[in-house]
C-alpha positions in Angstrom: 20.7 57.1 -106.0 20.3 53.3 -105.9 22.4 50.9 -107.9 21.4 49.6 -111.3 20.2 46.0 -110.9 19.4 45.3 -114.6 21.1 42.2 -115.9 20.7 40.8 -119.5 19.2 37.4 -120.2 22.4 35.8 -121.2 24.3 37.0 -118.1 21.4 36.0 -115.9 21.4 32.5 -117.3 25.2 32.2 -116.7 24.8 33.4 -113.1 22.0 30.8 -112.5 24.1 28.0 -113.9 27.2 29.0 -112.0 25.3 29.1 -108.8 23.6 25.8 -109.5 27.0 24.2 -110.2 28.5 25.6 -107.0 25.7 24.3 -104.8 25.6 21.0 -106.5 29.2 20.6 -105.8 28.7 21.5 -102.1 26.0 18.9 -101.8 28.2 16.2 -103.3 31.0 17.2 -100.9 28.8 16.8 -97.9 27.4 13.4 -99.2 31.0 12.3 -99.6 31.7 12.9 -95.9 33.0 16.5 -95.9 31.8 20.0 -95.0 30.6 22.3 -97.8 32.3 25.2 -96.1 35.8 25.6 -97.6 37.2 27.3 -94.5 36.3 24.6 -92.2 32.8 25.0 -90.8 32.8 26.9 -87.5 36.1 28.7 -88.2 34.7 30.3 -91.4 34.0 34.0 -90.7 30.9 34.0 -92.9 29.3 30.6 -92.3 30.7 29.7 -88.9 29.0 30.0 -85.5 25.6 30.8 -86.9 23.7 28.1 -84.9 24.3 27.2 -81.3 24.5 23.6 -80.0 21.0 23.7 -78.5 19.6 24.5 -82.0 21.5 21.8 -83.9 21.1 19.1 -81.3 19.1 16.2 -82.9 19.5 17.5 -86.5 21.0 15.3 -89.1 24.8 15.9 -89.3 24.6 16.4 -93.1 22.0 19.2 -92.6 24.5 21.1 -90.4 27.5 20.4 -92.7 25.6 21.6 -95.7 24.8 25.1 -94.3 26.2 27.7 -96.6 24.3 30.6 -95.0 25.5 33.9 -93.6 23.0 34.2 -90.7 20.3 32.4 -88.8 16.9 33.4 -90.2 15.1 31.3 -87.6 16.5 33.6 -84.9 15.1 36.6 -86.8 11.5 36.0 -86.0 9.0 34.4 -83.7 7.4 31.4 -85.3 4.2 30.0 -83.8 2.4 26.7 -83.8 0.2 26.2 -86.9 2.0 28.7 -89.1 3.1 27.9 -92.7 6.7 28.9 -93.5 8.6 29.1 -96.8 12.4 28.9 -97.0 13.8 30.3 -100.3 16.9 28.4 -101.4 16.6 25.8 -98.7 19.8 23.9 -99.5 20.4 20.9 -97.3 17.4 21.8 -95.2 18.7 23.1 -91.8 16.5 26.1 -91.6 13.4 24.1 -92.8 14.0 21.5 -90.1 14.5 24.2 -87.4 11.4 26.0 -88.5 9.4 22.7 -88.5 10.2 22.2 -84.8 8.8 25.7 -84.0 5.6 25.5 -86.0 4.8 22.1 -84.7 2.7 19.3 -86.1 -0.2 21.7 -86.9 2.2 23.9 -89.0 4.0 23.2 -92.2 7.3 24.3 -93.8 8.2 24.4 -97.5 11.7 24.6 -98.8 12.3 25.7 -102.4 15.6 24.9 -104.2 16.6 24.6 -107.9 19.5 22.2 -107.4 18.8 18.5 -107.7 21.8 17.5 -105.5 20.7 19.8 -102.7 17.1 18.6 -102.9 18.3 15.0 -102.7 20.4 15.8 -99.7 17.5 17.7 -98.1 15.1 14.8 -98.6 17.6 12.5 -97.0 17.9 14.8 -94.0 14.1 15.0 -93.7 14.0 11.2 -93.6 16.7 11.0 -91.0 15.0 13.6 -88.9 11.7 11.8 -89.2 9.7 15.0 -89.7 6.3 14.9 -91.4 5.4 18.6 -91.6 8.0 19.5 -94.3 8.1 19.4 -98.1 11.0 20.3 -100.4 10.0 21.7 -103.7 12.1 22.0 -106.9 11.9 25.5 -108.4 13.5 28.9 -108.7 13.0 31.5 -106.1 11.9 34.0 -108.7 9.1 31.6 -109.8 7.9 30.1 -106.5 5.7 27.0 -107.0 3.1 27.9 -104.4 -0.3 29.7 -104.6 -0.8 33.4 -103.8 -1.5 34.2 -100.2 -0.4 30.8 -99.0 2.4 31.2 -96.4 2.7 33.2 -93.1 6.4 33.7 -93.1 9.2 33.8 -95.8 12.7 33.1 -94.6 16.0 32.7 -96.6 19.7 32.4 -95.8 22.2 34.1 -98.0 20.4 33.2 -101.2 18.6 36.2 -102.5 21.9 38.0 -103.2 22.7 35.1 -105.6 19.6 35.7 -107.8 20.0 37.6 -111.1 16.7 39.3 -110.8 16.2 40.2 -107.1 13.2 42.4 -107.7 11.3 39.4 -109.1 12.3 37.3 -106.1 10.9 39.9 -103.7 7.7 40.3 -105.7 7.2 36.6 -105.6 7.8 36.5 -101.8 5.2 39.2 -101.5 2.8 37.3 -103.6 2.9 34.1 -101.7 2.7 35.7 -98.3 -0.7 36.1 -96.6 -1.8 39.7 -95.8 0.1 40.6 -92.6 2.7 37.9 -93.4 6.3 38.5 -92.6 9.6 38.5 -94.6 12.6 37.7 -92.4 15.8 36.7 -94.2 19.6 36.7 -93.6 21.4 38.0 -96.7 24.6 39.6 -97.8 24.4 43.3 -98.5 26.9 46.0 -99.7 27.4 48.8 -97.3 28.3 51.3 -100.0 29.1 51.1 -103.8 30.9 48.1 -105.2 33.2 48.6 -108.3 31.6 47.7 -111.6 34.4 45.3 -112.5 33.8 43.4 -109.3 30.1 43.3 -109.9 30.7 41.6 -113.3 33.2 39.0 -111.9 31.6 35.5 -111.8 33.7 34.2 -108.9 32.7 37.2 -106.9 29.0 36.7 -107.8 28.9 33.0 -106.7 30.9 34.0 -103.7 28.1 36.3 -102.6 29.9 39.6 -103.1 29.1 40.8 -106.7 25.4 40.2 -106.3 25.0 41.9 -102.9 22.5 44.7 -103.0 23.4 48.1 -101.5 21.2 48.7 -98.5 19.2 51.6 -100.1 18.6 49.5 -103.2 17.4 46.5 -101.1 15.0 48.8 -99.2 13.7 50.3 -102.4 13.1 47.0 -104.1 11.2 45.7 -101.0 9.1 48.8 -100.9 8.3 48.6 -104.7 7.3 45.0 -104.2 4.6 46.2 -101.8 6.3 45.6 -98.4 6.1 48.0 -95.4 8.1 48.3 -92.2 11.3 47.5 -94.0 14.4 47.2 -91.8 18.0 46.1 -92.6 20.4 45.4 -89.7 24.1 44.6 -90.4 25.3 41.7 -88.2 28.8 40.9 -89.5 31.3 42.6 -91.8 34.1 40.8 -93.6 36.7 41.3 -96.3 37.0 39.6 -99.7 39.5 37.2 -98.4 37.4 36.3 -95.4 34.5 35.7 -97.8 36.6 32.9 -99.3 37.5 34.6 -102.6 41.0 34.5 -104.1 42.1 38.1 -104.7 44.3 36.9 -107.6 41.2 36.0 -109.5 39.4 39.3 -109.0 39.6 42.3 -111.4 41.8 45.3 -111.0 40.3 47.8 -108.5 38.6 45.1 -106.4 40.1 46.7 -103.3 37.7 49.6 -103.6 34.9 47.3 -102.7 36.7 45.4 -100.0 35.3 45.7 -96.5 31.8 46.7 -97.8 30.5 43.2 -97.7 28.3 42.4 -94.7 25.7 39.9 -93.5 22.4 41.5 -92.5 19.0 40.7 -91.1 16.3 41.9 -93.5 12.8 42.3 -92.3 9.5 43.5 -93.9 5.8 42.9 -93.7 3.0 42.5 -96.2 0.3 45.0 -95.4 -2.9 43.6 -94.0 -4.8 45.5 -96.7 -2.7 43.9 -99.5 -5.0 40.9 -100.0 -6.9 42.4 -102.9 -4.0 44.5 -104.3 -1.1 42.0 -104.4 1.1 42.4 -107.6 0.1 39.8 -110.2 1.7 36.5 -110.0 4.1 35.4 -112.8 2.7 32.7 -115.0 5.1 30.2 -113.5 4.2 31.2 -110.0 0.4 31.3 -110.6 -0.1 27.8 -111.9 3.1 25.9 -111.3 2.7 22.4 -109.8 4.5 21.7 -106.6 7.3 19.6 -107.8 9.7 17.2 -106.1 13.2 16.4 -107.1 12.0 13.7 -109.4 9.3 15.9 -111.0 6.4 14.4 -109.0 3.7 16.2 -107.1 4.4 17.3 -103.5 1.2 18.8 -102.3 1.3 18.7 -98.5 1.6 16.6 -95.4 -0.6 13.9 -96.8 1.6 13.5 -99.9 4.2 10.7 -100.0 6.5 11.9 -102.8 8.6 14.1 -100.7 9.5 11.3 -98.3 
């Protein structure tokens, strides 16, 4: 039996605003000269040591400092020259910039994020890096502001677990992928049931624990979205304390879920035959403009509004 992922509108709005506030604060902290990782960057058991020095060489320092991920999605998958890549919840832009190197000048990489402060940081990092095959778009990952069948690869780094409606996020990822396109994300999963009290705790949610899908549920949601060849591989396990949560703020019984939190690589493919049978786009996803942080239009490599 898979977990119940239904969340009411009020609770979903609260989750979204709490997540937005957390990531806005992280962006401001980096811009002020610090690292967004509370445990000290490379020493943090969740966010540390995800990228080796050869990958981060030449990247803007703020892009590296702003990494709040739980994996390295760019190591998940072979990217090729000329491909179009989408990063869901792109934050300060580290995975977008790494992907841009690999797809080259004939490829293109989009990053979608809902937080103005992170978008501003990402745009600054793009300018510092001097890349031209990148655009950062303002939007929610459950309402992706790109056309159907428009990207070859969808990546993400520890963001889908933060979404209130994960099924909608996965349906949108399926929609924007071209037939045969690949889904390759790093995410936090629950390797077993998590107590209901912990699931409803807001600190645990924004700390990536409460919203983590159980592996069977994640597989089921991907399959129901239309994906095939679904695979979930655990890469790291850690406790509540290692995840940066204060046990004193958690509900009674949280210990029953401790140790079930894990980082994982999640892979899936959109069938080649899905071109004519993709699930319908949401109204927001079907016709939404591609928006920059200031609300302008960010159409592609010839557009100037994304820097």
